[in-house]
N, CA, C and O atoms as a GROMACS GRO file, in nm:
protein
  592
    1MET      N    1  -0.258   0.697   1.541
    1MET     CA    2  -0.348   0.749   1.418
    1MET      C    3  -0.369   0.657   1.298
    1MET      O    4  -0.463   0.581   1.275
    2ASN      N    5  -0.212   0.692   1.201
    2ASN     CA    6  -0.262   0.533   1.148
    2ASN      C    7  -0.256   0.466   1.099
    2ASN      O    8  -0.243   0.441   0.979
    3ALA      N    9  -0.273   0.378   1.261
    3ALA     CA   10  -0.293   0.248   1.302
    3ALA      C   11  -0.452   0.245   1.272
    3ALA      O   12  -0.500   0.201   1.167
    4VAL      N   13  -0.491   0.272   1.327
    4VAL     CA   14  -0.662   0.359   1.386
    4VAL      C   15  -0.717   0.343   1.209
    4VAL      O   16  -0.827   0.304   1.170
    5ALA      N   17  -0.629   0.375   1.146
    5ALA     CA   18  -0.696   0.448   0.966
    5ALA      C   19  -0.665   0.276   0.924
    5ALA      O   20  -0.759   0.198   0.932
    6PHE      N   21  -0.587   0.249   0.900
    6PHE     CA   22  -0.513   0.111   0.870
    6PHE      C   23  -0.600   0.004   0.913
    6PHE      O   24  -0.648  -0.068   0.826
    7PHE      N   25  -0.625  -0.016   1.025
    7PHE     CA   26  -0.731  -0.136   1.037
    7PHE      C   27  -0.828  -0.125   1.016
    7PHE      O   28  -0.882  -0.224   0.967
    8THR      N   29  -0.916   0.007   1.038
    8THR     CA   30  -1.052   0.074   1.041
    8THR      C   31  -1.069   0.030   0.876
    8THR      O   32  -1.135  -0.074   0.871
    9MET      N   33  -1.028   0.080   0.730
    9MET     CA   34  -0.999   0.016   0.626
    9MET      C   35  -0.986  -0.119   0.621
    9MET      O   36  -1.074  -0.177   0.558
   10SER      N   37  -0.909  -0.179   0.666
   10SER     CA   38  -0.902  -0.318   0.656
   10SER      C   39  -0.980  -0.436   0.670
   10SER      O   40  -0.965  -0.543   0.611
   11GLN      N   41  -1.093  -0.394   0.780
   11GLN     CA   42  -1.254  -0.453   0.796
   11GLN      C   43  -1.322  -0.427   0.706
   11GLN      O   44  -1.434  -0.474   0.687
   12LEU      N   45  -1.275  -0.362   0.648
   12LEU     CA   46  -1.395  -0.306   0.511
   12LEU      C   47  -1.378  -0.434   0.436
   12LEU      O   48  -1.474  -0.501   0.399
   13THR      N   49  -1.236  -0.471   0.410
   13THR     CA   50  -1.198  -0.516   0.299
   13THR      C   51  -1.259  -0.683   0.198
   13THR      O   52  -1.248  -0.738   0.088
   14GLY      N   53  -1.358  -0.706   0.409
   14GLY     CA   54  -1.406  -0.830   0.311
   14GLY      C   55  -1.557  -0.814   0.226
   14GLY      O   56  -1.612  -0.902   0.159
   15ARG      N   57  -1.593  -0.712   0.246
   15ARG     CA   58  -1.713  -0.594   0.178
   15ARG      C   59  -1.662  -0.599   0.073
   15ARG      O   60  -1.695  -0.694   0.002
   16LEU      N   61  -1.572  -0.510   0.025
   16LEU     CA   62  -1.552  -0.495  -0.091
   16LEU      C   63  -1.496  -0.576  -0.192
   16LEU      O   64  -1.470  -0.529  -0.302
   17THR      N   65  -1.471  -0.715  -0.160
   17THR     CA   66  -1.457  -0.796  -0.204
   17THR      C   67  -1.513  -0.833  -0.193
   17THR      O   68  -1.536  -0.757  -0.100
   18GLU      N   69  -1.613  -0.914  -0.190
   18GLU     CA   70  -1.733  -1.022  -0.230
   18GLU      C   71  -1.800  -0.929  -0.354
   18GLU      O   72  -1.853  -0.983  -0.451
   19ARG      N   73  -1.788  -0.724  -0.332
   19ARG     CA   74  -1.877  -0.670  -0.427
   19ARG      C   75  -1.794  -0.674  -0.520
   19ARG      O   76  -1.857  -0.714  -0.619
   20TYR      N   77  -1.680  -0.655  -0.548
   20TYR     CA   78  -1.609  -0.595  -0.652
   20TYR      C   79  -1.475  -0.652  -0.690
   20TYR      O   80  -1.381  -0.630  -0.767
   21GLY      N   81  -1.512  -0.735  -0.601
   21GLY     CA   82  -1.331  -0.880  -0.638
   21GLY      C   83  -1.205  -0.816  -0.601
   21GLY      O   84  -1.149  -0.708  -0.619
   22LEU      N   85  -1.176  -0.958  -0.528
   22LEU     CA   86  -0.987  -0.923  -0.531
   22LEU      C   87  -0.880  -0.797  -0.563
   22LEU      O   88  -0.814  -0.726  -0.487
   23ARG      N   89  -0.890  -0.802  -0.692
   23ARG     CA   90  -0.845  -0.784  -0.789
   23ARG      C   91  -0.862  -0.615  -0.838
   23ARG      O   92  -0.766  -0.542  -0.860
   24ARG      N   93  -0.991  -0.576  -0.848
   24ARG     CA   94  -1.059  -0.389  -0.865
   24ARG      C   95  -1.027  -0.350  -0.716
   24ARG      O   96  -0.964  -0.245  -0.701
   25VAL      N   97  -1.072  -0.437  -0.577
   25VAL     CA   98  -1.021  -0.405  -0.487
   25VAL      C   99  -0.856  -0.286  -0.479
   25VAL      O  100  -0.842  -0.168  -0.447
   26VAL      N  101  -0.771  -0.381  -0.520
   26VAL     CA  102  -0.642  -0.426  -0.539
   26VAL      C  103  -0.596  -0.210  -0.572
   26VAL      O  104  -0.564  -0.106  -0.516
   27ARG      N  105  -0.641  -0.300  -0.759
   27ARG     CA  106  -0.565  -0.184  -0.798
   27ARG      C  107  -0.617  -0.066  -0.751
   27ARG      O  108  -0.534   0.023  -0.731
   28VAL      N  109  -0.753  -0.038  -0.723
   28VAL     CA  110  -0.832   0.143  -0.654
   28VAL      C  111  -0.726   0.159  -0.568
   28VAL      O  112  -0.630   0.235  -0.580
   29ALA      N  113  -0.767   0.033  -0.427
   29ALA     CA  114  -0.648   0.093  -0.350
   29ALA      C  115  -0.520   0.162  -0.332
   29ALA      O  116  -0.481   0.232  -0.238
   30VAL      N  117  -0.423   0.101  -0.516
   30VAL     CA  118  -0.278   0.088  -0.489
   30VAL      C  119  -0.289   0.288  -0.553
   30VAL      O  120  -0.217   0.386  -0.530
   31ILE      N  121  -0.389   0.272  -0.618
   31ILE     CA  122  -0.400   0.349  -0.734
   31ILE      C  123  -0.407   0.496  -0.638
   31ILE      O  124  -0.354   0.606  -0.653
   32SER      N  125  -0.508   0.435  -0.522
   32SER     CA  126  -0.552   0.594  -0.399
   32SER      C  127  -0.453   0.621  -0.342
   32SER      O  128  -0.405   0.734  -0.338
   33TYR      N  129  -0.395   0.497  -0.278
   33TYR     CA  130  -0.251   0.473  -0.204
   33TYR      C  131  -0.155   0.600  -0.286
   33TYR      O  132  -0.160   0.723  -0.274
   34ALA      N  133  -0.051   0.495  -0.389
   34ALA     CA  134   0.005   0.604  -0.469
   34ALA      C  135   0.006   0.747  -0.544
   34ALA      O  136   0.104   0.804  -0.592
   35THR      N  137  -0.161   0.798  -0.542
   35THR     CA  138  -0.180   0.914  -0.576
   35THR      C  139  -0.186   1.032  -0.425
   35THR      O  140  -0.164   1.153  -0.428
   36THR      N  141  -0.217   0.964  -0.325
   36THR     CA  142  -0.233   1.060  -0.162
   36THR      C  143  -0.086   1.030  -0.180
   36THR      O  144  -0.029   1.127  -0.231
   37ILE      N  145  -0.002   0.924  -0.155
   37ILE     CA  146   0.158   1.005  -0.138
   37ILE      C  147   0.242   1.046  -0.228
   37ILE      O  148   0.362   1.028  -0.206
   38VAL      N  149   0.215   1.085  -0.302
   38VAL     CA  150   0.337   1.158  -0.399
   38VAL      C  151   0.196   1.307  -0.427
   38VAL      O  152   0.246   1.395  -0.497
   39ALA      N  153   0.094   1.330  -0.399
   39ALA     CA  154   0.050   1.480  -0.363
   39ALA      C  155   0.098   1.494  -0.241
   39ALA      O  156   0.090   1.613  -0.213
   40LEU      N  157   0.164   1.407  -0.117
   40LEU     CA  158   0.220   1.504   0.014
   40LEU      C  159   0.351   1.497   0.007
   40LEU      O  160   0.421   1.551   0.092
   41LEU      N  161   0.409   1.418  -0.113
   41LEU     CA  162   0.540   1.410  -0.168
   41LEU      C  163   0.564   1.605  -0.238
   41LEU      O  164   0.649   1.677  -0.186
   42ALA      N  165   0.484   1.652  -0.342
   42ALA     CA  166   0.466   1.721  -0.350
   42ALA      C  167   0.452   1.897  -0.286
   42ALA      O  168   0.508   1.998  -0.328
   43VAL      N  169   0.344   1.878  -0.159
   43VAL     CA  170   0.320   1.932  -0.093
   43VAL      C  171   0.400   1.980   0.000
   43VAL      O  172   0.394   2.093   0.048
   44MET      N  173   0.512   1.854   0.038
   44MET     CA  174   0.594   1.882   0.140
   44MET      C  175   0.709   1.917   0.020
   44MET      O  176   0.733   2.037   0.035
   45ALA      N  177   0.771   1.877  -0.066
   45ALA     CA  178   0.894   1.981  -0.185
   45ALA      C  179   0.851   2.105  -0.143
   45ALA      O  180   0.930   2.184  -0.091
   46SER      N  181   0.715   2.133  -0.164
   46SER     CA  182   0.699   2.245  -0.268
   46SER      C  183   0.761   2.373  -0.115
   46SER      O  184   0.793   2.490  -0.132
   47GLY      N  185   0.760   2.318  -0.017
   47GLY     CA  186   0.805   2.402   0.145
   47GLY      C  187   0.712   2.357   0.292
   47GLY      O  188   0.732   2.373   0.412
   48LEU      N  189   0.589   2.286   0.200
   48LEU     CA  190   0.478   2.334   0.311
   48LEU      C  191   0.521   2.194   0.379
   48LEU      O  192   0.465   2.093   0.335
   49GLN      N  193   0.633   2.175   0.501
   49GLN     CA  194   0.628   2.063   0.580
   49GLN      C  195   0.561   2.080   0.721
   49GLN      O  196   0.647   2.074   0.809
   50SER      N  197   0.427   2.100   0.772
   50SER     CA  198   0.377   2.134   0.865
   50SER      C  199   0.318   1.989   0.928
   50SER      O  200   0.253   1.926   0.844
   51LEU      N  201   0.325   1.941   1.026
   51LEU     CA  202   0.333   1.877   1.056
   51LEU      C  203   0.197   1.732   1.071
   51LEU      O  204   0.178   1.610   1.072
   52TRP      N  205   0.111   1.920   1.084
   52TRP     CA  206  -0.070   1.823   1.090
   52TRP      C  207  -0.087   1.822   0.877
   52TRP      O  208  -0.191   1.791   0.819
   53VAL      N  209  -0.007   1.848   0.834
   53VAL     CA  210  -0.039   1.783   0.714
   53VAL      C  211   0.036   1.680   0.675
   53VAL      O  212  -0.032   1.595   0.618
   54LEU      N  213   0.147   1.654   0.681
   54LEU     CA  214   0.218   1.522   0.680
   54LEU      C  215   0.151   1.384   0.735
   54LEU      O  216   0.160   1.270   0.690
   55ALA      N  217   0.069   1.442   0.865
   55ALA     CA  218  -0.065   1.306   0.979
   55ALA      C  219  -0.128   1.321   0.916
   55ALA      O  220  -0.201   1.222   0.915
   56SER      N  221  -0.168   1.412   0.824
   56SER     CA  222  -0.319   1.370   0.753
   56SER      C  223  -0.302   1.351   0.641
   56SER      O  224  -0.405   1.368   0.576
   57PHE      N  225  -0.202   1.316   0.572
   57PHE     CA  226  -0.215   1.269   0.420
   57PHE      C  227  -0.184   1.140   0.415
   57PHE      O  228  -0.214   1.060   0.326
   58LEU      N  229  -0.082   1.105   0.578
   58LEU     CA  230  -0.026   0.976   0.634
   58LEU      C  231  -0.145   0.903   0.595
   58LEU      O  232  -0.154   0.837   0.492
   59PHE      N  233  -0.275   0.925   0.721
   59PHE     CA  234  -0.372   0.874   0.730
   59PHE      C  235  -0.420   0.870   0.590
   59PHE      O  236  -0.452   0.776   0.516
   60VAL      N  237  -0.417   0.947   0.581
   60VAL     CA  238  -0.566   0.851   0.436
   60VAL      C  239  -0.449   0.787   0.375
   60VAL      O  240  -0.485   0.678   0.331
   61GLY      N  241  -0.288   0.812   0.348
   61GLY     CA  242  -0.274   0.677   0.289
   61GLY      C  243  -0.275   0.531   0.328
   61GLY      O  244  -0.290   0.428   0.262
   62TYR      N  245  -0.251   0.559   0.479
   62TYR     CA  246  -0.194   0.440   0.552
   62TYR      C  247  -0.385   0.354   0.563
   62TYR      O  248  -0.398   0.237   0.598
   63GLY      N  249  -0.499   0.438   0.527
   63GLY     CA  250  -0.589   0.327   0.566
   63GLY      C  251  -0.590   0.285   0.427
   63GLY      O  252  -0.660   0.186   0.407
   64PHE      N  253  -0.520   0.345   0.302
   64PHE     CA  254  -0.572   0.302   0.156
   64PHE      C  255  -0.465   0.103   0.159
   64PHE      O  256  -0.469  -0.008   0.107
   65LEU      N  257  -0.404   0.170   0.238
   65LEU     CA  258  -0.304   0.063   0.304
   65LEU      C  259  -0.331  -0.020   0.335
   65LEU      O  260  -0.282  -0.120   0.282
   66GLY      N  261  -0.444  -0.036   0.458
   66GLY     CA  262  -0.576  -0.128   0.493
   66GLY      C  263  -0.621  -0.179   0.382
   66GLY      O  264  -0.691  -0.279   0.402
   67LEU      N  265  -0.612  -0.158   0.306
   67LEU     CA  266  -0.704  -0.251   0.181
   67LEU      C  267  -0.652  -0.298   0.090
   67LEU      O  268  -0.712  -0.358   0.000
   68VAL      N  269  -0.468  -0.270   0.098
   68VAL     CA  270  -0.418  -0.356  -0.018
   68VAL      C  271  -0.364  -0.379   0.090
   68VAL      O  272  -0.339  -0.258   0.089
   69ILE      N  273  -0.280  -0.447   0.271
   69ILE     CA  274  -0.239  -0.521   0.258
   69ILE      C  275  -0.297  -0.697   0.263
   69ILE      O  276  -0.272  -0.809   0.218
   70PRO      N  277  -0.350  -0.654   0.316
   70PRO     CA  278  -0.495  -0.795   0.287
   70PRO      C  279  -0.514  -0.891   0.158
   70PRO      O  280  -0.510  -1.009   0.120
   71THR      N  281  -0.536  -0.761   0.117
   71THR     CA  282  -0.553  -0.873  -0.035
   71THR      C  283  -0.477  -0.860  -0.123
   71THR      O  284  -0.470  -0.949  -0.208
   72THR      N  285  -0.411  -0.765  -0.131
   72THR     CA  286  -0.234  -0.868  -0.178
   72THR      C  287  -0.223  -0.981  -0.108
   72THR      O  288  -0.210  -1.084  -0.174
   73SER      N  289  -0.226  -0.991   0.047
   73SER     CA  290  -0.196  -1.135   0.111
   73SER      C  291  -0.292  -1.273   0.030
   73SER      O  292  -0.279  -1.374  -0.039
   74VAL      N  293  -0.384  -1.193   0.092
   74VAL     CA  294  -0.490  -1.337   0.020
   74VAL      C  295  -0.433  -1.393  -0.058
   74VAL      O  296  -0.368  -1.497  -0.052
   75LEU      N  297  -0.482  -1.243  -0.237
   75LEU     CA  298  -0.417  -1.278  -0.366
   75LEU      C  299  -0.306  -1.412  -0.398
   75LEU      O  300  -0.312  -1.516  -0.464
   76ALA      N  301  -0.173  -1.326  -0.283
   76ALA     CA  302  -0.036  -1.424  -0.272
   76ALA      C  303  -0.053  -1.569  -0.250
   76ALA      O  304   0.006  -1.648  -0.323
   77MET      N  305  -0.134  -1.613  -0.149
   77MET     CA  306  -0.174  -1.678  -0.102
   77MET      C  307  -0.277  -1.777  -0.193
   77MET      O  308  -0.270  -1.900  -0.201
   78ASP      N  309  -0.362  -1.701  -0.250
   78ASP     CA  310  -0.434  -1.821  -0.357
   78ASP      C  311  -0.384  -1.972  -0.422
   78ASP      O  312  -0.413  -2.089  -0.447
   79ASP      N  313  -0.327  -1.911  -0.425
   79ASP     CA  314  -0.242  -2.026  -0.482
   79ASP      C  315  -0.130  -2.142  -0.433
   79ASP      O  316  -0.066  -2.212  -0.511
   80HIS      N  317  -0.120  -2.146  -0.286
   80HIS     CA  318  -0.048  -2.180  -0.221
   80HIS      C  319  -0.056  -2.279  -0.093
   80HIS      O  320   0.019  -2.298   0.003
   81GLY      N  321  -0.219  -2.352  -0.147
   81GLY     CA  322  -0.255  -2.344  -0.014
   81GLY      C  323  -0.178  -2.505   0.042
   81GLY      O  324  -0.124  -2.507   0.153
   82THR      N  325  -0.179  -2.590  -0.016
   82THR     CA  326  -0.074  -2.676   0.094
   82THR      C  327   0.066  -2.620   0.108
   82THR      O  328   0.141  -2.716   0.125
   83ILE      N  329   0.154  -2.474   0.109
   83ILE     CA  330   0.220  -2.438   0.175
   83ILE      C  331   0.258  -2.328   0.184
   83ILE      O  332   0.355  -2.258   0.157
   84ALA      N  333   0.046  -2.316   0.280
   84ALA     CA  334   0.005  -2.180   0.318
   84ALA      C  335   0.132  -2.097   0.396
   84ALA      O  336   0.204  -2.011   0.345
   85GLY      N  337   0.140  -2.160   0.560
   85GLY     CA  338   0.198  -2.150   0.635
   85GLY      C  339   0.403  -2.092   0.592
   85GLY      O  340   0.464  -1.995   0.638
   86THR      N  341   0.442  -2.180   0.511
   86THR     CA  342   0.563  -2.156   0.459
   86THR      C  343   0.563  -2.049   0.358
   86THR      O  344   0.667  -1.987   0.335
   87ALA      N  345   0.437  -2.018   0.287
   87ALA     CA  346   0.418  -1.863   0.203
   87ALA      C  347   0.407  -1.766   0.310
   87ALA      O  348   0.497  -1.685   0.330
   88SER      N  349   0.336  -1.769   0.356
   88SER     CA  350   0.294  -1.685   0.431
   88SER      C  351   0.437  -1.657   0.596
   88SER      O  352   0.407  -1.561   0.668
   89ALA      N  353   0.505  -1.698   0.619
   89ALA     CA  354   0.617  -1.723   0.658
   89ALA      C  355   0.724  -1.571   0.574
   89ALA      O  356   0.772  -1.461   0.601
   90LEU      N  357   0.708  -1.680   0.454
   90LEU     CA  358   0.822  -1.577   0.357
   90LEU      C  359   0.757  -1.472   0.333
   90LEU      O  360   0.852  -1.408   0.287
   91MET      N  361   0.647  -1.381   0.324
   91MET     CA  362   0.605  -1.318   0.286
   91MET      C  363   0.608  -1.212   0.393
   91MET      O  364   0.635  -1.095   0.362
   92GLY      N  365   0.573  -1.260   0.561
   92GLY     CA  366   0.656  -1.128   0.608
   92GLY      C  367   0.726  -1.159   0.589
   92GLY      O  368   0.759  -1.092   0.491
   93THR      N  369   0.834  -1.257   0.615
   93THR     CA  370   0.993  -1.190   0.637
   93THR      C  371   1.029  -1.140   0.466
   93THR      O  372   1.148  -1.162   0.441
   94LEU      N  373   0.976  -1.098   0.381
   94LEU     CA  374   0.986  -0.989   0.296
   94LEU      C  375   0.944  -0.830   0.314
   94LEU      O  376   0.995  -0.729   0.267
   95HIS      N  377   0.841  -0.846   0.393
   95HIS     CA  378   0.758  -0.734   0.452
   95HIS      C  379   0.881  -0.639   0.500
   95HIS      O  380   0.929  -0.532   0.462
   96PHE      N  381   0.907  -0.739   0.611
   96PHE     CA  382   1.052  -0.658   0.716
   96PHE      C  383   1.162  -0.672   0.692
   96PHE      O  384   1.240  -0.620   0.771
   97ALA      N  385   1.228  -0.763   0.548
   97ALA     CA  386   1.340  -0.749   0.524
   97ALA      C  387   1.379  -0.566   0.428
   97ALA      O  388   1.459  -0.472   0.431
   98ILE      N  389   1.210  -0.632   0.326
   98ILE     CA  390   1.209  -0.484   0.278
   98ILE      C  391   1.191  -0.326   0.292
   98ILE      O  392   1.213  -0.227   0.223
   99GLY      N  393   1.131  -0.361   0.442
   99GLY     CA  394   1.085  -0.221   0.483
   99GLY      C  395   1.260  -0.179   0.589
   99GLY      O  396   1.320  -0.071   0.590
  100ALA      N  397   1.280  -0.246   0.628
  100ALA     CA  398   1.460  -0.289   0.707
  100ALA      C  399   1.554  -0.212   0.587
  100ALA      O  400   1.645  -0.140   0.629
  101MET      N  401   1.533  -0.227   0.413
  101MET     CA  402   1.643  -0.164   0.333
  101MET      C  403   1.599  -0.045   0.341
  101MET      O  404   1.669   0.049   0.377
  102ALA      N  405   1.472  -0.034   0.306
  102ALA     CA  406   1.389   0.109   0.279
  102ALA      C  407   1.448   0.187   0.307
  102ALA      O  408   1.523   0.249   0.231
  103MET      N  409   1.427   0.217   0.477
  103MET     CA  410   1.448   0.273   0.591
  103MET      C  411   1.635   0.313   0.623
  103MET      O  412   1.686   0.413   0.674
  104ALA      N  413   1.684   0.215   0.581
  104ALA     CA  414   1.840   0.279   0.572
  104ALA      C  415   1.846   0.290   0.506
  104ALA      O  416   1.964   0.323   0.520
  105ILE      N  417   1.827   0.304   0.362
  105ILE     CA  418   1.825   0.327   0.250
  105ILE      C  419   1.791   0.533   0.261
  105ILE      O  420   1.859   0.621   0.209
  106SER      N  421   1.669   0.547   0.343
  106SER     CA  422   1.577   0.712   0.369
  106SER      C  423   1.692   0.748   0.445
  106SER      O  424   1.734   0.859   0.413
  107GLY      N  425   1.776   0.676   0.564
  107GLY     CA  426   1.813   0.690   0.655
  107GLY      C  427   1.928   0.758   0.679
  107GLY      O  428   1.967   0.801   0.788
  108LEU      N  429   1.998   0.767   0.541
  108LEU     CA  430   2.106   0.773   0.428
  108LEU      C  431   2.089   0.938   0.416
  108LEU      O  432   2.170   1.030   0.426
  109PHE      N  433   1.980   0.934   0.394
  109PHE     CA  434   1.914   1.050   0.298
  109PHE      C  435   1.842   1.144   0.424
  109PHE      O  436   1.731   1.190   0.394
  110PHE      N  437   1.886   1.172   0.544
  110PHE     CA  438   1.777   1.252   0.660
  110PHE      C  439   1.878   1.354   0.664
  110PHE      O  440   2.000   1.334   0.665
  111ASP      N  441   1.816   1.470   0.665
  111ASP     CA  442   1.865   1.598   0.693
  111ASP      C  443   1.802   1.709   0.767
  111ASP      O  444   1.830   1.826   0.742
  112GLY      N  445   1.702   1.667   0.875
  112GLY     CA  446   1.622   1.736   0.951
  112GLY      C  447   1.459   1.707   0.942
  112GLY      O  448   1.371   1.727   1.025
  113THR      N  449   1.455   1.656   0.813
  113THR     CA  450   1.333   1.709   0.699
  113THR      C  451   1.227   1.680   0.746
  113THR      O  452   1.202   1.756   0.840
  114PRO      N  453   1.101   1.562   0.716
  114PRO     CA  454   1.048   1.486   0.641
  114PRO      C  455   1.096   1.428   0.528
  114PRO      O  456   1.116   1.309   0.507
  115LEU      N  457   1.115   1.541   0.441
  115LEU     CA  458   1.125   1.513   0.362
  115LEU      C  459   1.219   1.382   0.285
  115LEU      O  460   1.165   1.348   0.180
  116PRO      N  461   1.320   1.319   0.310
  116PRO     CA  462   1.367   1.206   0.269
  116PRO      C  463   1.266   1.098   0.293
  116PRO      O  464   1.234   1.018   0.205
  117MET      N  465   1.227   1.098   0.390
  117MET     CA  466   1.107   0.944   0.492
  117MET      C  467   0.993   1.009   0.370
  117MET      O  468   1.002   0.923   0.282
  118VAL      N  469   0.913   1.092   0.330
  118VAL     CA  470   0.840   1.088   0.278
  118VAL      C  471   0.868   1.078   0.046
  118VAL      O  472   0.794   1.061  -0.050
  119THR      N  473   1.011   1.101   0.068
  119THR     CA  474   1.029   1.011  -0.110
  119THR      C  475   1.070   0.904  -0.110
  119THR      O  476   1.078   0.855  -0.223
  120SER      N  477   1.113   0.820   0.001
  120SER     CA  478   1.098   0.736  -0.005
  120SER      C  479   0.971   0.612   0.014
  120SER      O  480   0.938   0.510  -0.045
  121ILE      N  481   0.922   0.694   0.141
  121ILE     CA  482   0.747   0.642   0.104
  121ILE      C  483   0.682   0.710  -0.058
  121ILE      O  484   0.655   0.601  -0.110
  122ALA      N  485   0.672   0.735  -0.084
  122ALA     CA  486   0.621   0.819  -0.215
  122ALA      C  487   0.684   0.680  -0.303
  122ALA      O  488   0.605   0.592  -0.340
  123VAL      N  489   0.845   0.669  -0.333
  123VAL     CA  490   0.911   0.574  -0.452
  123VAL      C  491   0.868   0.451  -0.405
  123VAL      O  492   0.860   0.357  -0.484
  124CYS      N  493   0.833   0.432  -0.266
  124CYS     CA  494   0.798   0.308  -0.266
  124CYS      C  495   0.671   0.244  -0.291
  124CYS      O  496   0.640   0.127  -0.310
  125ALA      N  497   0.587   0.379  -0.284
  125ALA     CA  498   0.438   0.423  -0.312
  125ALA      C  499   0.439   0.354  -0.472
  125ALA      O  500   0.378   0.249  -0.492
  126VAL      N  501   0.509   0.417  -0.571
  126VAL     CA  502   0.552   0.454  -0.755
  126VAL      C  503   0.539   0.316  -0.766
  126VAL      O  504   0.449   0.274  -0.839
  127LEU      N  505   0.663   0.182  -0.667
  127LEU     CA  506   0.718   0.125  -0.702
  127LEU      C  507   0.568  -0.023  -0.716
  127LEU      O  508   0.558  -0.111  -0.802
  128ALA      N  509   0.500  -0.004  -0.630
  128ALA     CA  510   0.404  -0.090  -0.578
  128ALA      C  511   0.283  -0.094  -0.725
  128ALA      O  512   0.251  -0.192  -0.793
  129LEU      N  513   0.247   0.020  -0.734
  129LEU     CA  514   0.167   0.090  -0.800
  129LEU      C  515   0.226   0.010  -0.889
  129LEU      O  516   0.174  -0.102  -0.889
  130ALA      N  517   0.376   0.031  -1.019
  130ALA     CA  518   0.363  -0.026  -1.134
  130ALA      C  519   0.461  -0.175  -1.112
  130ALA      O  520   0.529  -0.220  -1.204
  131LEU      N  521   0.453  -0.244  -0.969
  131LEU     CA  522   0.371  -0.405  -1.016
  131LEU      C  523   0.281  -0.423  -0.964
  131LEU      O  524   0.267  -0.544  -0.947
  132THR      N  525   0.185  -0.355  -0.916
  132THR     CA  526   0.026  -0.415  -0.962
  132THR      C  527  -0.024  -0.366  -1.135
  132THR      O  528  -0.134  -0.391  -1.183
  133HIS      N  529   0.068  -0.306  -1.192
  133HIS     CA  530  -0.019  -0.279  -1.342
  133HIS      C  531   0.032  -0.413  -1.354
  133HIS      O  532  -0.049  -0.500  -1.388
  134LEU      N  533   0.192  -0.458  -1.323
  134LEU     CA  534   0.272  -0.554  -1.438
  134LEU      C  535   0.184  -0.720  -1.381
  134LEU      O  536   0.166  -0.824  -1.445
  135THR      N  537   0.140  -0.681  -1.225
  135THR     CA  538   0.121  -0.863  -1.205
  135THR      C  539  -0.052  -0.882  -1.232
  135THR      O  540  -0.108  -0.984  -1.270
  136LEU      N  541  -0.124  -0.732  -1.194
  136LEU     CA  542  -0.241  -0.742  -1.181
  136LEU      C  543  -0.312  -0.749  -1.381
  136LEU      O  544  -0.403  -0.806  -1.440
  137GLY      N  545  -0.207  -0.660  -1.414
  137GLY     CA  546  -0.296  -0.602  -1.526
  137GLY      C  547  -0.412  -0.432  -1.544
  137GLY      O  548  -0.427  -0.317  -1.501
  138ARG      N  549  -0.472  -0.542  -1.650
  138ARG     CA  550  -0.562  -0.368  -1.673
  138ARG      C  551  -0.720  -0.432  -1.581
  138ARG      O  552  -0.743  -0.549  -1.549
  139ASP      N  553  -0.780  -0.346  -1.565
  139ASP     CA  554  -0.964  -0.385  -1.530
  139ASP      C  555  -0.960  -0.532  -1.617
  139ASP      O  556  -0.891  -0.542  -1.718
  140GLU      N  557  -1.021  -0.612  -1.578
  140GLU     CA  558  -1.163  -0.669  -1.603
  140GLU      C  559  -1.254  -0.698  -1.612
  140GLU      O  560  -1.299  -0.726  -1.501
  141GLN      N  561  -1.347  -0.718  -1.719
  141GLN     CA  562  -1.479  -0.723  -1.722
  141GLN      C  563  -1.536  -0.685  -1.555
  141GLN      O  564  -1.436  -0.668  -1.485
  142PRO      N  565  -1.654  -0.669  -1.482
  142PRO     CA  566  -1.695  -0.590  -1.390
  142PRO      C  567  -1.734  -0.763  -1.268
  142PRO      O  568  -1.735  -0.799  -1.150
  143ALA      N  569  -1.760  -0.812  -1.407
  143ALA     CA  570  -1.880  -0.933  -1.332
  143ALA      C  571  -1.812  -1.066  -1.270
  143ALA      O  572  -1.840  -1.144  -1.179
  144ARG      N  573  -1.674  -1.046  -1.396
  144ARG     CA  574  -1.567  -1.086  -1.345
  144ARG      C  575  -1.486  -1.096  -1.266
  144ARG      O  576  -1.453  -1.190  -1.193
  145ALA      N  577  -1.436  -0.949  -1.287
  145ALA     CA  578  -1.368  -0.958  -1.142
  145ALA      C  579  -1.476  -0.979  -0.970
  145ALA      O  580  -1.429  -1.011  -0.860
  146ALA      N  581  -1.600  -0.952  -0.997
  146ALA     CA  582  -1.677  -0.974  -0.845
  146ALA      C  583  -1.727  -1.102  -0.814
  146ALA      O  584  -1.812  -1.121  -0.727
  147ALA      N  585  -1.649  -1.238  -0.921
  147ALA     CA  586  -1.750  -1.340  -0.926
  147ALA      C  587  -1.533  -1.408  -0.865
  147ALA      O  588  -1.522  -1.528  -0.840
  148GLU      N  589  -1.448  -1.348  -0.858
  148GLU     CA  590  -1.350  -1.380  -0.744
  148GLU      C  591  -1.326  -1.389  -0.650
  148GLU      O  592  -1.212  -1.422  -0.618
   0.00000   0.00000   0.00000
């Protein structure tokens, strides 16, 4: 189901970026993703560790990732046209390597509940939000963002 959310939302990327611009779509999607996942962490930490709650929040969160990942890939490749293949390979390698490290660290805290996994996802979501703010800065004027 998470893949359905991801791929469905990624299909909207083209239309949304044409209308609002790449940077604005990334900002809104990352803020929405981080908010959803931090809310999931709060719910799980409060003791409500239901599979349906977990699945529902992850479905929404991964839907937002369906907007984030393709859009950030386009932004990352924008200045590297002459070495697009190499840049793409590096980006894919980094996705897998960072994911493996995050899961290895998360696994150290496994206690039979989803809380360590959700905490790891929330930490990554907050880091993504911070990196988005650092690399993209604040919203530009709507007309300029739409022109990107």
